[in-house]
Each structure stands twice: as C-alpha cells, then as structure tokens.
NUGU-628753 format. One record per residue: x, y, z of N, C-alpha, C, CB in turn. Coordinates in steps of 0.05 Angstrom, whole numbers, plus 5000, padded with zeros to 4 digits. Glycine has a CB too. Example, Ala and Ser with C-alpha at 12.3 -4.5 7.8 and 13.67 -1.06 7.14 Angstrom:
2
526448865156524649105156526449345156522649115181525749555142527349795143525850015157528249885114
This chain:
452
296166738086298767008078296667178054302866838059296066978038294667088017292667258013293966948010291067088036287867338040289367558053284667228067291867488072292067788093292867988066295367778123294267938046295268078030292968228014297067928016290768058004288468207991287168388016286167977978286968318035285568428053286468838057286268198081289968758055291069008055290869178031293468968062291069038008290069177980287869237988289869017953285569107995282369257987283069478010278569027994283969498033284069738047284969978042285069708061287969998026288770148017287770227992290570088018286070087974284570167944282170297955283569877921281370267978278770367986279070607994277370228005280870708014282070928019282971098003283670898031284171007976284571217954281871197942287271157930280271067936277771117924276671347943275770847923276871357962274471587980275671817976273771558015278271837982280172077980280072187945283671957990279372057927279972107899282572127887278972327893283872007907286871947890287271857867288371777901286371857847286571757821288971687812285671917803290971897814293671807811295671677826294671957806294971627848295471437864294571157857294471517885292171167853291170887846291870797824288570857845291870967810293270837773295570757780293871087742297170887796299970737802300170527810301570827816298570417834298370277850296769977834297170447873295670037815294169887802295669707777292170057794297169917770299769797754301769627767301270007743302069647791303869457802302269127811305069617830299569217814298068927834297668767801293769027858297368527807297268267793294068277784298167987814293568257754291168277747289068087756291368277723289367837764287667647782287967747808288567327782290167897823289367937847287168217848292167977865287268377827285268627821282868517816285968817797282168327799279868267798278368097826279868137773280467987839279367907870278768147890281767727886279768347882279768587892276468667889281968767878275968647863273268767854270868597871272868737817271068397882269068307896267968457920269668097903270068647933269468827947267869057948270868867951268169127921266969387917264369357892269469597907262069567897260569647882261169687850260069847894258469667831259469677802260769897802257469667780259470107806261070357800263470337809260070577810264270317828266870327839268770167823266970247866267669907807268969707793269769907774267369457784268170057757267370217739270070427736264470337748270570517757273070707763275270547762272970867792275470347777277870247782278470137754277870047805276870057737278069917711279170087693276069767695277470377700277870537680281370707686275070747681281670617709283970727717286770557716283370807743286570227703288270117699289870237675287369887700293370257685294570367659294370367630296370327659293770077622294170057595291869777587297769987590290769797560288969607562288769367557287469657555291669237558291768997553291868827578293768967538291769097601292268937627288668997641295769107652287469177629284769167631283368887630283869337611284468837603283468607587283268337609285668547559286168317618287368107635284568127664291568217645284068337665283468317692280268267690284468607708278968407671276068277662275467967653275068437638277567867641277767567636278867447662279667497610279867537683279367447712277167417730280467577723275167617719272767617728269867427731272567767716269367367754266967217751265267277728265367237773264067017711261967147692259167257705261166927669259267227726256367387744256867617744255667327775259567727747260168077748259768237721263368147756260368057697261168217674258368377670262268027647255868247670253568387659253368647674250968217662253668717697253568977707255169187706253268977726257569057708259569237695259569317668261669137698259469157644259469197625256869407614259668947616254569407624252969577625252969917636251669447635255369867647255970147664258270287646257270067699259870107632262370227621261370357592264869957616263070537580262870677555263470417536265070967551261570447515261070277490264070197486259670437463264870447472267870437459269870327477268970717452269570457504272270297517272070017526273270437542269269937532268669657529269569527500265569627533268869587477270269477456272669477452269669557439274069697463277169677462278569487481278369937468277269417508277569207518277968957513276369207525275568867502274568637489276768517459271368727479277768737444279468787427281268637437280069037421281868667462285468587471285268327490287268887495283468197490282567957501283467657486279367987501283467457493283767237483281267197460284067037507281567067441278467047422277266827444278666887379277666667459276066497471275266627491277066267477276166807513275366967531273867177520277267057545273667327501272567487487269067397486274267487459269467117475266466977463264866947489266866627446266866847510265566817533264566947550266366727542265867237545264267457558262267547538265967687567262267557514259967627495257867477499260467607466257867237503256167067507254267167535257666807510255367167548254667297576252467587574257967397589253267687557251967967546248567937538253868077516247368127546244668147529244868187492242968447542243468047480244168017454243868267441242667817441242668427451243268727430246068897435240668987435247268837461249268927471251768797456248968887499251568447457252768287446253868367415251168077448251668427397251568487381252768767364249768427384252268917373254169187379257069167380253469307404256869017405260568967409262068807378261168687442260468617380261968497357261868667323260468197355259568807326259169027299261569217298256169227301262769237318264769447322267269397326264369587341267769137329270369017328272169037309270268807331274168977305276568907279274868697270280268797287275268667238273368467228274668197230272668517199277668127227278567957230278167767258280468027224278267947284277667847310274367807313278768057332273167937298270367907296269667627288269268097276271267607263270167367254270767117266270767337231273767067284273766877303272066917321275966847314271967067337269867097359267166947348269267437367266067027327262966907317263066597308261667097289266266577299265966247297265666157318267966087286267366247339266866107365264166057383268366227380263566347382260466347383257966137374260066557369259065997350256965827339257565587350256765817309258765567378259365277378258265357409262865107370256665077411255465077438257465117465254064807440257065337485258465407504260365177525256665557516259064927524259064717546261064487524254964587558261964607495264064327484266164517482263264117451268064367467271064377460271364617444272064107444269464627425268564827406269265197423264464717400267365157441266665317457267665457475265465247463269965317482272065427505274965347489271665237540276065307467278265347451278665567446278365227431281265627438282565907424283165827398285366047439282965997386283165957356285766047352281066127338287466167368291066297363292765977374292166677393292165727351293665617356295765607334292565427365298665547345300665547332301565317314302265607348301165287295301365007280303965097253297564897266304364797237307464877225307164657206310464857248307264707179306864547159308864257157307164717136308164067151309563837160312463847141307563557157312263937114314363977101316864207107313364007078316364307126318564477139321164377149317464587160323364477152325564347163325264467192328464417146326964327205327764337230327664667244330564207228330164787217331265077227328965287222334165177210327065177194325065407188322765417215323365337155322565147224320665107251321765297271320764777265324565247275325165487302325265757299327865457315325865857267326066087257322366227266327166057222320666117260317266107264317166117291315565827252317665897305317065967340318566247346318765687365320166377332321566597345319766807346323966677332317866797323315866977324313466867326315967127304312266797346310366657352308966757378311266407353309667097382308667157412306067227403310367407431304967247378301367267378299267027384300367347347301266827386299666577388299166527419301266327374297266297421296466257455299466037460292166057463299666027480302765897495303365677477302565767530305965657474306065427451307265237475308365497417305365017478306864797495308164567478304664657516307164537452307464347437307064467404305664137448308464397381308264467361307264247343310564577356305064397328302864137317303564217283298564177328303463957273304263977250302063877230306763847249301464047206299463997189299963947158297764207192298263797149298663817115297964007101297463637100297764017079297264247057294364387062297364107023292564167072289864247077289364297108287964027067290964277119290664347151290564137166288264497160289463917152289263727172291763647194288463517156290763637223292663517237294063277236291963517254296563227232297562987219299962927245298963057182300563107260303163017278303463237299306262987258304663137318305863317337308963327345304563267358310263507352312663547357312863627390313663757336314763627413315963697430317963927425316863497439317464157442319864357431322764227443319364707445322564047460325663937459327063757433325763737483324563687419325463477393326963657376322763317373325363907374326564087354329464187359324864317352330164147384332864257395335164027394332464377427333563767385336163547389336163417369336263347413336063507346336263397315337463557295333663357304338263487278339463667254338163917246339563507228339464087233336664277232335564327204337264567244336964057187336163987157333863797155338463847141333563667178330763497183328163577179330463417207326763407167323263477160321963517182321563257148320063587189318263557204316663337212317063687198315863217181315163017183315562807187314763007176318662777183321062477188321262457217324862517176320862757239320862677265318362757287323262767273316162777270313462837285311962557294311363007263310962597315310162377328306662377310310262427368305962137300303462167287301062087305303461987261301761977332299561967355298762147367299861847374297662317358296762637360293962617384295562777322294362667410291762657433289762867425292762737467287262907413286063077404282663067405287263087380281663237403278763277412276963377387278763507437274263277384273263417365271763647376271763267349270963807360269164107363267064067383267564227332265863877379263163727391263563627417262263477375265663507423265763357454265463557477268663197459263663447496263163597523265763707536261863397545265463937549267764057559268963837589266764397567267463767597267663527619268863417608265763377629268563237583270062977581272963087572268462747556273563357551275763457548277863507579275063697531276663607597278363597623278663347637277263777642277163157633278162867641280462797627276162647635280462817596282662737580285162817593282462857554285563147599288063317603288663167629287663687605286763087641287263077667288762767671284363147683287562637652288362337656290862337643286362117644291662477618293862407608296162667621293362377574296062817635297463077643299463177623298963037670297363257603297663457582297763727596295263437560299563927578298864127581296964287561300764217585296264247543295064257513293564057500296964267496291064077488290163927473288664037452289063777486289563917425288664127397285463997401290664047356284564157383280864137374281064007340278964577374279663907334280063847304276263867295281963447299275663877274272863897268272863527252272064227243270563517243269563247233271463117211266663277221272963307203274363207177277763227194273763467143278063277211280563337220282463487221281363237218281063737213282863977203283264127234280964207176284964227235286164427260284264647268288964587251282464647285280864837288281765097311278464687296282664937334284465057358285364897373283265217375286165087400287164917422286165047444290264877423286364737467284764847498287364767507281464677515288264997524290265007552289364857576290765317563291564847589290864727615289364997636293964577629289565197635288765437646285765397644289865697630284365347609281865317605280965117615281165337584282564867621281464597633281264637658283164337630282564837676281864827709280064997715284064897728279265197694276865337698273865207695277165547682274364977673272464757664271964617694273964527637273964527698274364367731272564517750277864397746273264787754272464887777268864897771274165207783268465027743265565157742264164847745264765367709265164577736263664297738263364267763265064047727265364307782265064207809263464457826268264107823263664657818261264857827258864747824261065097813257564757797255964677786254364397795257064707765256764237808255063997821254563997841255763767820256264147862256164257887252464347894258464537885252964537875249664757875246964487871249565057834247764297852246064187841245663927865246964137810247263937881247263747911246463797929249063677922246364177926244764287948241764347931246464597963241464317914238064297899237164567895235464137921239564737882239764937868241864957836240465097888241865147833243465117805245165407802241165067776247065437783248665607779247565877774250065507761245165817764243766117750242966287777240366057728243766147800242866327829245166497835242266127859247766477824249566657823249366887802251766517821248266817783247567027767245567247773246766917748243967207802241067337806241867537824238667147819244367487838245267707858243667687879245367987848241467827886240567867917237467957901242668147941236467757879233767817872232367527888233267857835231567577915230667337935228267177914229067477970226067287909223967157889225266947872222567387869226867057853227866897835229866607842229267087820231966687865233066507879230666307895234966657897228866367906227466217917225966017895225966367933225366127871223865987854225965707842222866217830228865827846230265557839230965317855232365617830230565447885230765247908228365167914231965327933226165157908223665067918223164797906221465277912223464707881222564467874223664187888223064467848226864247906227263957917226664057945230463797913225964357950224464367982221964237982223764667992221564257955217564137951218263807961215664147904220263687942220563427946221363367973222363327929222663467991222963388012220663418029224963488019219563658027216263738040214663428029214264128020215263368016212763118004214562928022212363007961216362858022217262628032216662608064220062598025216262868073215662898100213462838107215963108108210862908088208362858081208162538087207862948051209162388071209662168069210561998099211462198049212562148112213861888132211862048152218061848141210262278150208662268176205762088176207962588184205562038144202861908137203761558148201761958097206161548143207361318159206961238188209761348157208261458202208461448232204761438238210461768247203261588225200361608227198761248230199461788195200061158206198960828202199760718228200660638174202360768234203460568263202560678283206860538271200560948284200461038309199360768331198361318307197860528326197660328350200060298354196260078349202160178343204760128353206160368374206560088328206060568363206460858384205460878408205361108376203260848406200760808426201960618454197860628407202260398441202660138460205760188479202959828435207460278457210560308462211960628449212060008443210160768469211261098470214461098468210461268502216160928474218560968477219960908454219260848495218360858440220060828407220161168391217660568381218861308405218761548392221561648398216361748401222861618423225561728423227661668402226561658445227061518388229461368369228661458338229360988372226661558333226061618306227661808288223661718308228362058304230262168292233462048284230262358307233461878303236661728302236361538280237761538333234761388268233961178249234261418226230560998255232161568220231861708203234861918193229361848212236062008217238062158211240362028202238662298231241061838213243061628205242761568177242761368221240761438173240361328146240261508122237961168146239461798131239862068114242962098105238962338133243862048125247562138126249262018110249062078153248061688116249361438102248561468073248261138115245661498063246261598043247061748022245861598043247561968038248262238022251562238019247162528042252462048038255361958033255761828014256561808050254461588006254361457983253761587956252661277988251361747964250761877938253062117920248262027947254562217947256262417937259262227922256962667967259562077939261561807929260961727899260861487948258761677888257761587865257961847850255061457866256762127851256962337840259762387828256062507857260962397849264762407843265662217824266662317870264761987829266161767813265261727783265661507828261961857782261861877750263462117741258661907739263262307755264562587740266962487734264962877759268762417749271462307742272562097725272162247760270561927723270961707698271561407718274461807673271361497738272961237757269461047760274761387802268061107758265560917769263560977739263861057806262960757727261160707704259560507706262360677680258560427691255960177687257559927695254460127649259659947676261459737677262659637709263859847658262759767728263859647751262159807770267159657755259559857761257859857783257059687798256159927778256259447789256559187807258259137830257159007793260259177822263059177845262459347876265959387828261959637857260959847875258959827890260360037864257259757879254759697892255459467917252459577869256159297910256759107935259259157955257258837925261059317947262459447964261759617981263959537954259259767973257559997992256159818006255360217978254259637999252759428017254259308036251559218001257259208037258959168059259059388076261359108052260459558066260859788078258559888096261459958060256759868083253959978100252959818114251660048086253459578117253159268137254959298155253758948122257259398156259559438174258759638200262159568156258659888178257360158196254560078216256260428171253159948199250759878209250259748234249859748194252159528240252659328260254259548282254659018246256059668278257259818301255159978307259859968296253960218291252260438304249660268317251260678280248860048307246759918313247559798344245959698288249159658348250059588372250259778394252159468368251060068387251660258401249160348414252960438386247260388391244360498394243160278407242760578367243360018404241959818418243459808455242459488397245859938461246359938487244960128500248859958491245160338487243560608495240360548499243960858470239260468483236260368490236260238507234760238473237860018517237659808540237559968568240359588540239560168567240060228592237860518597243660288595237660638579235660858576232860758588235260958545232360598572229060468579228860228595227460368552231160128599231359858617229559648600230159908651229359578574228859408564230359308543227059448560230859048546232258878525231558868502232258638530228558838491227358858475227059088458225758798485226759268469226959568455230359628443225959828482231859538457235159578453234659308423237859438492233959138422233958938401232659048375232558668411229359188375228759358360229759568346227559398367231259668359232359908355235359928342232160028380236059668355238959598341239059448311240659398361237159208310235859118289234859348265233658968300233559498268232659738249235159898238230659948265236559988260238860168251240259998228241160248278241659748240243959588217241959578191245159198228239359498192238159448165236759748154235759188168236759978168236160228149239560388144233360478168242260288157243660448141244960288117245660588158244259948120245559838095243959818077246759598096241659948075238759998053238860268046235359938068240160458066241360708054244360718038241460888076245560618040248060548036247060478003249560288058245760208003244860117972242260317970243959727968241260497973239560687955241060857944237460827967243661017962245261127953246761087920246461107973247460877922248360737896245860757872249060417904244260627879242160607858240760807859240660397859239960937871238561247862240461447845237761417891242561447862244661657829244661437814248961797831244861167811245561037780242961097758245860647785240361137776238161077766237861367751235960977786239361597761239361867751241061947724240362017772242761767730245061727706244161577682247561587716242661437690241761257671240261327652240661097679237761507664235861647646236761897643233161647654239462007644240562237630239762457645239762257602239962467669239162667690241862687704236662567710243162897707245262907720245562847749245963117716246662607762246762527778247262627807247662417770248262917798248663077823245663147840250263357813244163107818241163187836239762957853238463277813240462797854240562527866241562587890242262307851243362687902243862757929241862827938245562917933242963087958241263207974238963347965242363337988237163347962234663227980233662917975232063397973234162917955232662707941232762367958234362697908235662357963236962137979235462118002239962177985236262378014235362398045232562318048235662688057230462398033227762408024227662098031227162527990228661978005228361658008228461488028230061547996231061558040232161528060230161468089233861748060229461758095227061858113225061598113225462168099223961608087220961448086222461138089218661508049224861008074224660708078225660648115227260538052227160868121227960848154225760788170229061108166223661018165221060928180219360678182219561078173220060588159218160398150219760168161217460388118222460148163224359918172223659918204227859988165223760178214223660228239220460078255224060558240219260168239216460058254215759838247214160208252215759728227215659448216217559258233216559458185219759318245221259208266219859218290223959328269219059398294217559468325214559348329217159838329213659338301210959128303211158858307209459128279213658768295214258428300215258388325216558298281215958588342216958538370215158708391220158628372212158768383211258938394210658858428209159008377209658588426209458468455211058418468208458298458212858488466215558458488216258778502218758328469214458928484214959218489213159348508214659368463211159238503209459298518208859198553207759258501
C-alpha cells in the first residue's frame, strides 16, 4: 500500500516538474510528509532534487527532508545548492543531524558552512564533530532537557511547559550544581506527587547512561535490551553532555545491519557512496573475490593431486559439486548465525563452547539426512553400493566439518579484532570447498578398489 502511494506521488511530481508547474509543486510538497519527500528524491536526478528542495514551503520542513535523506545523497545535492540556502537549511536541523551532514561534506565546504552558522549552534556542532562518528558522542543530541535537583515539582512542570526547543522529552534528567547527572524522573512521577516536593527526594539515582566514547553499536544494544526511549550521555566525570533517542538508535541498527550485510557479501558501505563509478566499486569487491579465486586454485590442485583416483573411478566427478556446494551452504548458515549472535550480544566467548557443540550436533544431523539421500541417489544412478557409501560418508563428514568451520572461522576473526561479518561469504565458502574436496577424495581413495 505504501509503495503504491509513493508511485502515485512520484508520477504526480514528475508531471508537475516537466510542466514547470512550480506553484502546484510547492503546494503539493507542503502536504507530503518529509520522509515521503526524501523517499521521492531517490527517483530524481540531483538537479531535480535541488529544484524540489527549493520549492519546499519552509526551511524547517526542508531541513526535515534533508535529515531523512541517505548520506550518500548529501554530497551531490550539497554541491549544487546555493551556499547561503544550504547554510540556512543546516541551521534549522538538529545539532546531531547537522554534524552528520557536515561530516559527510568535503573539508573546505564543511568549514565554510561552520564559519557562516550562528555562533551558538556552530559551537555545538563543532563540539559534536570532535567525537568519533561511530561513538555515543558522535550521534548524541546536545539539546537535552535537564533540571536542578533543588527544584520543586511545581517548578519542574513549569520548566517543562517551555521545553519545546529541546529534543523530545521522554524522561526528566536531574543534575547537581556542576551539571553531573544524579537522577532521572518519569513524567508520570511529576504529576503524581505534591507540587512542593523537591526533585532530589523523588528521583531515581539508578540512571542508565553511556559515556561519550562508547561505540554506537553497544549503545543500540543497551537501548534495545532495556526497552528505553532515550539514554543520556555523560563524559568521564559524569557530566551530562547529551541525549540519544530511540530514532537515532534505529538509524544505528539499520546502518550496522547494512554494514554487516555488505561485508558478508565481500564489499563495504563505501560502495554506496561511489554511485556508478565502476572501477572504484570493482576495487572494493576484488580482494575477497581474489580470495575465492585462490581457493578455487587450491581446490583444482587437490583434484589434480587425486587425478589417479578420478581416472580409475570417473563416476566420482558427478558428486563433486554436491559435496562442495552443500558444505559451503551449511558453513555459510552457521557463520551468519554467529555473526548475528556476536552483533546482538547473544553469543560471546563465554558460551562459545556450547554454541560449537550445538552446531556440531546440528551439522551431524543434517549430514546424516543429506548423506543418506545422496547415497541412495549414487547407488541407483551408478549401480554401485560402494559409491553410495563413499558419497554418503563424505557428505556426512563434509557437512559436519563445515558447520564447525563456520563457528571456528567466525570466532577467530572476532578474537583477533576483525569484523566477523568478513568471515562469512566468501571466506567460509572457500575454506569449506577445500575441506570438502579433501574429505571426498580421501574417502574415495580408501574405498578405491571397490569402485573400479
């Protein structure tokens, strides 16, 4: 339903653009949700995007649209926009969104924008830019609402009524005279206690918080684990520095999932930023493809080493793709489960032993089922019971080993500090091709006299 809505909007906007009906476009863009406008931008070239952005009725709405765009779309669009217009839009954005956008721009353009921004906002954005982009400090908003612990409930409610300039107020954070985070209150608490009660008497001192240098993925895990709508960010001394809300966490989860999926495919998020630059994209994909190529050469070498076995029992060649393919698939499944488990915190090195033996059992069960199936196929096809035995045994062993390799290789990458997503395809596939071929031909060599 949503996709149909977008298609209708895209068709309407395209017609109005072609006709140059700017007045109608401006009216239409004033009614479309900023997130839908950002989605529409995907269907238009940068010059058309520039036109549409300029026709959005007010700067705050244009800022919302720009915030919703994917980072890879910012650079081309920013370079086309008039500098003063771009600066006026950036000034309407939340500080954390402004920092993310400015960080994605060329250094010269970023410095020019910062120099022309309002002094107060420029300082806040520069402060955020001082943190690593993948940390809590890099994604937090500095517009955090907090109150002194010495205030009364009545004073707190009055302050809340004038809090529209702050990030969404999910909780009331309480600080001391030095801005140290000392407590938290729910809005519900403020409405259910006597007005003269001081905040320090009713606040909870057990505040879930993160430090500015915490990795954004760990922040997302905390928010998801404890089902909270926002989490405060403090510095090394416990001073309240900012706030990370659930919408920021959703963006982090999406970005981390995208990054993991791209790495599992043997590429990186940088490819999204390269657009249609074929040579640069090929450069990103080649390293792991060359790993697969090397694995193929090793596999070919093994087949050449066992050529005498193949020459005497040529029917063995029929099941090489089955053995390698099944091993690769099982290893890929196990590796994917491990990668996701490490990412979500459900798997770590304290329970890795249990995970290993669980995957060993699963691999053995799947190997027995697939081994019996392929053994029957081999016996019926080639009328040779020993061939069925060889193929069946090799299949059971190869799948069991593949499941174990999926755990071990992924855990190895995690242990040495390399993103375990890289260990998925094509590395596990290559390793399991080699082990599968070796197992198959060693088994065949043992029973060779019964196959000829």
